[in-house]
N, C-alpha and C positions, 0 to 999 in steps of 0.2 A: 679344320673349313674349310670349303675347298673353294675357293670365288673366279669366277670368267667373269672379268671383264671386256664390250667387244665394245669398242671404234669405231667409226665411216664417218665423222669427217676432216675434215684435210688437216696433215700438215701444218699450215698458217691459215689464217684468215679468220679465224674463226675458232675458243676456246677451245670447246669442244675435248676434242683427243688430247691435248695437253693436259687438261684435269682429270681426262677416265687413266693416263699414264699414270699422274703425281698421286694418281690415290691407289694402280698398280703397288709403288712402286713404297707406299707407306705399308700399305696391306704385307705385303713379302715378306717388312721389315718386325712383323706380327711371330710371337711363334705359336705354334700349328695355325700354321694359315702355307693351303698350300694355294699358288695366286702362276694364271697363264692369258694371256691376252690372245687377241686373234683379229687383224684389222681386216677392212672391206669396207668396199667403196675408194678413194680418194686419201682413205687415214690405212692406204697401204703404206704414201709415200714418204706416212712420220717412222720408216724403214729402212730409209735409203740412205749410206753411208758417208760420213763424209759435207755433209748440207757443210753451207756455206750461207751466215744471218750475218746482216749488221749488229754491229754491239748493239748488249741488251737487249735481243730476243732471244728466249728459248731457242734449244736445241732438241726437239726429239732423237733426234736419231744416240747426242747422248743421254739422256734417259733413258732410252728402254736399251742402252749395252749395263746401264746401272741395275736398272728392273732385274736383267738375264741376270749381274752377277749375283745376285741376288734368289735365286735361286727360279723368276721367271721364264714361263716357257711361254714362247710368243710365233704363234702361225698367223702369214700374212694370207687373204685368199687369192689365188693365181691365179683363175679367167680376171678379177679385179689386178690384179701387175699385168697380165694379158694385153688389156685392152689400158691398157698407161703407160705400155712396152716400158715398164720394171724386168730387166733378167735378177734370177735370186743373185749370182753376184755381186749383183748391187745392193742389197743387203746389210746389213749391221749383222757381226757376227754371230752366228746364234740361233735367227733369227732364220724362219726359214717357209719353201712355197708352203699351202696349205690348200684343206681343199671344200666343201660341201662335208665330205661324208667325217672329214676328220674335226672340221668345225658341231656337226653337231655328235658324233663323240663328247666333243670338251660337257658341254651344256646336258648330255645324263651323265655327264662327270664333277658336274657345278651340283653343293649344295645351293648356292647363288648366285647366278648376274646382272650384272649392270651394263647397262647401253648408254653411249654417249658417240 
């Protein structure tokens, strides 16, 4: 099965992106499941490396790094990155600057798509 998880919300302030990444990580550990994550809008901030948070907060950059180690492919909307002044060098290793064209391809690739 091929799953596409789409996150739209900012990394912190709501739990939507956190829940989306939790699901992606869990799916990636299932046999026979391929997972891709596409980050849109404020969710591109989830992929910024080296986030500094108070104790007790979840680290979405670390969650993405774990998902990447489990074979998840992570694309970040390039237009959304530009609007927020985020360069590709700021992303966690393995995540990449992407495009609407790739997002379209991934949507057609997926058997199921879930959006957060």
